[in-house]
C-alpha positions, 0 to 999 in steps of 0.5 A: 522502537521506531513506529511503521510509517504507511502511505495509503493511496487511491490510484486511478480514476477510482473516487470510492476511498471509504475502505482506504479510510477505514484500513489507514483509522485501524493501521493508526489505532495499531500504532503506525504512523499513517500517512493518506494521500487522497484519491486519483494518485498517479504511481509517480505521486504515490512513490513521491509520497513514499520517499519524501514521507520516509514510508516502510509500506505502501497500501493501495486501495484499487477498486477499479481493475487497475491494479495490473497497470498501477502495479508493477509502475509502482514497484517499478518506480520504487526500484528507480528510487532505490525503494525496494525495501518498503513493503507493498501490500494492495487492497480491493477487486483482486480477480483470483487470476491476477494474485499470483502475477501480483505477487510475482511482481513483489506485491507481498500482501493482497487483501480482497474485501472482507478481509479482518482488519487484524489480519491486515494489521497483523501482516503489516506488523510481521512483514514491515522493516521499519527504519529509523525515521528522522 
C-alpha cells in the first residue's frame, strides 16, 4: 500500500516553526512520508513542492493571521495545476468566524492550538487518497 505523502509548510512571515516540526515528526512516526519545506514559503513555493513531491496532503501551519490570504491562493494554485485532489489541512491560530470560510474554500481539516496529535493523524489517514508514487 502506498504511503501518504505530506508536504508541511510555514507560509508567510511567521518565523515560529516548532509546531510544524512537531506535526511533521508525528506524521512521520505514524508511517507517512513527510516533506517539510521550511519557513517563509509563498503559496507558489508550497504548491510547487506539492507538485514536485507528488504530495497527497498539504499541511499549512499559520500563526500570523494571514490564513484568509494564503489558503485561498493555495487552493487556487492547486486547481490550476490539476492537483485539486490534494487534501489541504491548516493548523494554527484560526478565529472561529473564519473556519466556515476556509471549509467553503475546500480546506478539509482545521486544527487549532491544543488539537491532539492523534486527531490530526487520524484525520489525514481517513481523508487522504494516496496515489501510486513513482
